[in-house]
N, C-alpha and C positions, 0 to 999 in steps of 0.2 A: 624695480630693481630685480635682475635675474637671479636664478638660483646659483650658488657657488659650485664650481666644478669639484668633483671628488678627486683625491690624489690618485695617481696611477697605481700605487701599491694597494690601496683599498679596492680599486676597480679589479685588479688582477685577483685579489683574494675572493671577491664576490664571484667572479667568473669561475674560479676553481670550485667554490661551493656549489654553484649551479651545475657544473659539469659532473661533479661527484654525485650530486643528488639525482641527476638524470641517469647516470649509470646504475645506481642502486634501484631506481624506479624501473628501469628497463629490465634488470635482472629479476626483480620481483614479478613483473608482468609476465616474463617468459616462463618463470617457474609456475605461476598461476595457470597459464595456458596449458603448460605441459601436464599439470595435475588434472585439470579438467579433461584434457584429451585422453588421459589414461584411466578415467573413471570406468567402472564396469558398464558394459552396454546391456540393454534389455535383451530378452530372448528375441530372436529374429527369425523371420521366414524369408530366407535368401536363396539365390541361385548358387548351388555348390560349384557350378562350372559348366562347361560345354559338354554335351553328350558326344560320344565318338562319331556316330553316324548322323544322328538327327540334326547336328549343328544347331540345336535349339537351346534356349535358356530354360533349364529345368528348375521350376520353383518347387523345391522339396519342402516338406512340412516341418515346421519348427515353431515352438512357442505357443502351440495350441493344445498341449496335452491335457490341461485342466478342463478344456471344453469338449474335446473330441476323443481323448484317450490315445493320442498319437505321440510317439517318441520325438525327442528333440534331435535336430541335426545342427552341427556346429556352423556358426556364421562365418563370413569372410570379411576381413578387415578392409577398410577403404584405403585409398591412395592419398598420402599427404600432399604430394605435388599437385594432384588434380584439384584438391580442395583449395590450396593456395592460389593456383592459377585461376580457378573460378572466382575467387574473391577479388583477385586483381582485375579480371575482366569486368566484374560487376562495378568495381570502383571507376573504371574507365567509362562505362556506360552512364554512370550517374553523374559524372563531372558536368556534362552538359546541363543536366537538370539543376544542379547546385548553382551553376553560373547564372541560370535564369531565375534562381530563387524559388524553384518549384519542386514538388514531389511528383512521383509518377501519377498518383491519383488526381493531383491538382490539374495536371495537363488535360484530363478529360473534361474538366469543368471550366476551363479558362480559354476564351476564344479571342484573345488579343492577337494581333497579327504576328508579333515576334514570338509569342508563346506557341502559336500554331506552327510556325516554322520549326521551333525547337521540338515540338511534339512529332512533327513529320520526320525530322532527322532521327529522333529517338526511335520511332517505330521502324524505320528502315534499318537502324543499327541492330535491332533485335532479331532480324531475320538471319538465320544461319546461312553460311555459304552452301550453295547447292552442290551436290556430288552425285555421281553415278559411275559404277554401281555403288550401292550402299547397303549396310546391314547392321542390325543391332548387335550382331555377334562381335563387331568391332568395338562395342562399348561395354563388354563384359567387365565388371569391376568398377564401372562408373554409373551404376544405378543409384536410385534414391530410395530411402526408406519411407514407407507409408503405413499407416495403421489400417488394418483390414476394416472396411466400413460396416460389415455385418456385426462383427464383435464390438465395434465402437458403438453402434446403435443399441446394442444390448447392455452396454456398460460393463462388458467383460474386461478382464485384464488385457492390455494391449497385445495384439498379435501383429507383429511387424512383418511387412512384405518388402522385399527389395525388387523394384520394378524399373523399367526403362523410364528415363525422363521424357517429358513432353518435348517435342521438337521446338515449340515455342510455348512457354509455360503460362504466359499471361495474355489471354485473348483481348482484354480491354486495351492493352498497350498497342494492339494492332488495329482493331476496328475503331478504337478511340471514341467509343460511344456516339459515333456518327457514321454516315455512309463511307465505307472504305473507298479510297481513290483508285482509279484504274492504274495509275503509276505504281501504287503500292501493291496492287493485285498482281501486276506483272513481275514483281520481285519474287513471287512464290510460285514454284513449279520448275522441276528440273527437266532437262533435255538429255537424251542419251549421248549427244555429241556437243561439245562446248563450242563457243564462238572462237574467233581468232585470238582473243585475250585469255582464253581458258575458262570463261564463265559458262556454267551449265544452266544458269537461270536466264534464259533468252526471251522470256515473255512470249508474245504471240508471233515473234519472228521464228520461233522454233517450228520446223515443219511438222505437220500432223503425225506423220509416221515415226517421228523421233521423240514424241512427247511421252513421258513415263506415266505409268499407272500403278498406284498402290491399291491392292485389294485386301480388305479386312474381313476376316471370318471368325465368328465366335462359335465354337463347337463344344457341345456338352456330350461326351461319351458317344459320339456319332460315328458309326461304322462307315458312313458314306463320305466322310470328310476328305479322305485321301482321293476318292473318285472325283470330288468336286475340284480339288486342286489340280488333279491330272487334267480334267476337262478345261480348266482355265488356261493352262500352258499349251496343251495339245491343240486346241482349236483357235488359238489366237493367231492372227496373221504375222504379228511381230512379237513373239514371246520374249525376245531379249529386252524389251522395254517394260516388262511387267515384274513387279515384286509382290509377293503374297505374304501377309502376316496373319498367323492363326493363333488364337487363344484356345489351346487344346486342353480342355478340362477332362482329364482321363484318369482312370485307375490303372496304374502299372500292373501288368500281369493279367488283366482282365479285358482291357479295351485295345483297339487298334490305333496306333499312333497315326496322326494325320500325314506324316511325312514318311511312313514306312512302305517301301515298295513291296510288291508281291514276291519278288525274288531278290536275293542279294545283288547289290550293284556290281559286285565283282563277277557275278555270273551273267548278268544282263545289264550292262551299263547304258543301253539305249532306252531304258524305261524313263518315262517323263519325270518321275520323282528323283531319278538319278541325274539326268541331264540338267535339270534346273534347280538342283538342291541349293546352290549358292544364292538363288533368288527367292528362297523360301525361309522365312523366319518363324520359328515355332516358340511360343511362350507357353510352356506346359505348367498347368496349375492343378493341384490336387482337387478333385471334385468336391471334397468336404469343405472347401473354401468357396465354392460356387454360390453366388447369391443373386442369380438372375442375369438376364441379357444386358441390362444397363451397365452393370459392373464389368462384365466380360467385354463389352464393346468399348467401354472406357479404356480398358487395357489395350484393345485393338487400336484406339486412337494414339496411344503412347508409342506404337510401333511405326507410325507415320514419320517419314523423314524427307519431306519436301518434294514429293512427287508432283507432277503437273496435274494429274487427275486422281480423284479418290473414289473408290467403289466399295460398297458394302454389300455382302451377300450372305445368305444362310449357308450352312455346312452340308446341305443335301440338295444340290442344284447341278443341273447339266447345262453346259454352254453350247451355243450354236457356232458353226464355223465362221471365222473372221469377226467374231463378236467385238473385238477391240476397235477395229476400223469402223464397224457399224455404229457402235454407241458414241464414239468420238464425233463421227459425222453428224449424228442426231444432236449431240450437245452443241456443236458449233452452228447448227442450223437455226438455233434459237437466237443467235447473235446477242445473247444475254450472258455476260460474264458471271452473273449471280444465279444462273439457272441450276436447278437440282432436278435431275431426272429420277423419279422414284415411283414405284407402284408395287402392289401385291403381284406375285408371279403366277402365271398360268400353270396348270398341271402339265407335267412333262409328257404324259400319255397322249400320243397322236400329234405332238408338237414338232418332232424332228424326223427327217427321213433317215434312211440307213447310212447316208454319207455324213450326217450331222448338220445338214442345212435345215433352217427353220421353214416349216410349211404352215405355221400358225398365222392367220390373217388378223385376228383381233388381239386386244390386250385390255387389261382392266384400267379403270380410272379411279382416283381416290376422291370420293364425294359423299359417301354414305356414312353418317355418324350419328350418335345419339348418346345421351347421358345414361350412365348406369351406376349403381352403388357398389362399393367394394373397399375393403381396408378402411372402414369407418369414414369414408369420404364418398363424394359423388364426382365422377369424372367422365370425360368423353371417351367413348370406345368406338372404333370404326367397325362397321359390319361387312357383310359380303359386298364386294364392289361390282358394279356393272362391267361386263366385258363384251366388247363387240368391235366391229370395224371402226377405225377412226373417222370422226366427222371433219377433222382438220388433217390435211395431208401435206407432205413435203417438210414437216417439222414436228417436233413433239407438241402435245396439247396441254395448255395451262389448266391446272386443277388446284384446289385449295390445300390439300393435305399431303403428308409425307409418310412413306412406309419404311419400316426397319428392314424388311426382307430383301429389298433391292434399292440401292441409291447410288447415283453416279453424278459427280460434280467436279468442279475445280478443287485443287488441294486445299485452298484457303478455307473451304467450308469446315474442315477438321480443325483448323487453327482457331476460327472464330466461334464455332459452335461445338465445343468438346462435350462429350458425354459426361454427365454429372457423376463425380466419384461418390457422392453421398446419397445415392439412391439404391441401396440394396433391396432385393426382393420386389422390384418394380417390373411388371410385365405389361399389364394393361395401363395405358397412360403414357408409355414411353414415346409413342409416335406423335401424339398431339403436343407433347412437351418440346420435342425437337422442331416441330413445325412452327409453333408460336415463337420460340426463341430465334429460329432461323429467319422468320419473317421480320421480326423486330430489328434484326441486324442487316437486313437488306436482300435476303434471298427469296427466290420465286420457285415454285414447284410445278413440274411438268410430268405428264405421262409420256413415256417413249412412244413413238409412232408404231414401232414394232419391237417385240421382245427379243432380247439377245440371249436369254437364259430361261430355264424352266425348273419348276419346283417339284420335288418328290414328296407328294402328300401321302398321308396314311389313308388313302382312298383310291378308288378306281378299279379297273378290271384285273390288274396284276395282283392277284391275291397273295402271292409270295412276298412281293415288295410291301404290301399293306401290312402283312403279319410282322415283317421285320421292323417296319417303322413304328408299329404300335409297341414293340418291345424295347425301343430305345429309352434308356432311363431319362428322367426329368430332373432339373436342378432342384425342384421343390421336394424331392424325395427325402431330404434331410432337413426340412424346414424347422423341425423341432429345436434345432440348435439356435435358430435366429427368430423364433416365434415372436411376432409383434413388431419386428424391425420394419416390415413393409408399411405399417400404419404410419410410422414416423416419416418414412420416405415419401409416401403418397402426400402427406400434409405439406412437406417441403416442395414437392414437385408442383402441386396445385397453387401454392402461394407464390412461387417464383413466376409462374405464367399468368398470375392474376385471375385464376379460375375459381378462387374461393375468397371473394372479397369480405365474406363474413368472418373469416378466421382471425383470431386474436394473434397478432404478430409474435407474441411471447410463446406461442404454442408450437412453433416450428423452428427447425435448425437453420440458422443463417450463415453457417460456415461457408466461406468462399462464395458468397451470394453473387458478387460481381463477376467472378470468374465463370460461374456456371449459370449466369442469369440472362436477362433480356438485354437487348440493345436499346439505343435511343435515336434511331433514324426517324426523321420527321414523318408523320402520318403512318407510322408502322408500329404503333404501340399494340400490346395485346388487346386493349379495348377496341382499337380500330379494326383489328382482325375479326374480333367477335361481331362487331357491328356489321361489317361488310358481308359476312357469311351467315348472318341470322342466328347467332348463338347468344343466348341469354344466360350469363353465368350467375346472376342473382337468383333467378327462379329455376335454374337447372333445366332449361328446355331449349330446343332449337327449332327453327323453321323447317318444315318437312319439304321433301322433294328437291333438295339442293341439286341432285343429279340431273334434274331437268335443265337447269341452268348451265351445268358443266358439260354433259354429254352432247348436247346440240352444238357445242362450240361457241355459244353465246358469250360465255365468260372469256374465252380466249380472244374472240374478236373485239370485245369491248375493252378489255384490259391491256392487251399487248400493243395497242396503238400508242400507249404511253410509255413505251420503253425509252429510257434516257438516251440521248444522242451518243453518249460515250459507252453505251451498253452496260452500265452499272445498275441494272435492275429496273423494275417498273416504278414509275413515279406516282405514288399513291396520293400525292397532293392534288393530282388531276383526276383521280378516280373517285367520282362521287356516286356511290352505289350502296344500297342496303338491301340485301336479299330478303324477300318475303315469300312464303309458301304460295306457289301458283295454283295449287289444288288443295286448299284447306279442307280437312275432314276426310280426304281420301287416303287409303293405305294401299301399299303394294304387297303382294303375297310374300315376296322374298325379302322384304326390308328387315324382318326380324331375325333372319339367319345370321349366325355368327361367322366371322372370318376365321379361317384356320391359318395359323401362323407357324 
């Protein structure tokens, strides 16, 4: 027998109670949200606004008085509409996942066909619409708050910095813990001219001369930074497709701003820094908050906005004429979408003629490395690299390692291998970390066949330049504030790249380990990298004379034949190789020299 129906009067009464309860609950919720929203905010380190000429985001100092004795500066309130819109956008993106009954992280570990399709659609949906021109100046007021990593590592009271958001915040959602597809790779990278439908992300159909380049520079109180930026724009064949982002760690009143021309633009508007000021984004940081190149370059990655190519350069570098056309031509000659061109730079002395053309015939390779102790750990440090005429011509030459002083790649390298935010005070070890992480996600490293820029070292015949370079302040001048933070950072870095298998997992910081960690491409684990190149992480030793294998072109010829048909990197499942020292017991006179960075 079925349940008796309720009378209409009872039903109406119940509905009224439900409606009334819903209204009360809604009002209570709104009141609670409003109360939370208006709670006092912590001391912040925020950009007070745009500077008049610099058109830079100036990160003034605030909230660090108890550590550094610096006064507070008032913060800037966020935009309610932006927050609500972001929440709505996130809801829309997550609907697909909920329909599939998955979380974002579930996707990376679930290989069912329907889930793969959902994951693929989700990854595509995360890629912002490409734009050109573009600048972080358009995002002022839409930054995000982060806790300064140096103070965090020291367990100081939180020092909050307002910084640009990452163009794509979650690299795992893009590379999906497997080899990125070419279709997805083509979605990343802007063109200066859109297609007929207004789309700036045209993939490889974008003509070479219309492909955009983002150049990231981390500068610490460097008087040559503005000369480097001037050189980048002045000597490019197509400067209109270039955007430069500088992390300018300077002391106001003492240091030269990286975007400051030698004369006022009103007096001489034809100066390079005046003509291209709208393509130059400066993120100014007080030098008291500088905690090494990894943190500064992480901020530089935050300025990336979907350009086709990404280039990283030191702040004291001079470029050769037509460098942009030259380096793109070399990149494309690899026919490898996952190629990263990177090397230590040659000294500028004797490298350029009076017109700015390169007359340098050789270039360094990245192959000389060895273990050293530092920051209570043992890590790989690259030494002086061999420099000479290329043994492979017509294209860049494959080598095993990566250099922070110069790197050129497709823009998705920034998306997939972002600098680790939680590694303050790391200097030695930065390069092997990026190399192993990049390798595990599918990237391959090459030395350019010819250099397109040259480094101003504190050495050489120009005694005046040497004297000036030696006087440039160093970020570790105020290490007393962050003493010991580098030990924690080094432990994290080594653990992430599996270089310290003996380390207790409870002894290092696992924060955002997936975001700043290794990939899961088949036959590209850190262990496989170490095995191929003769690195013993257990005994902290490596096979000698690796450069014999690299310099001769043997590595290049043996490995590049296994480039995947779609150009998405070398297939290491087919590379059966384990390097061993061809000259055991022998030493080279120059192997103990240290590289100057």
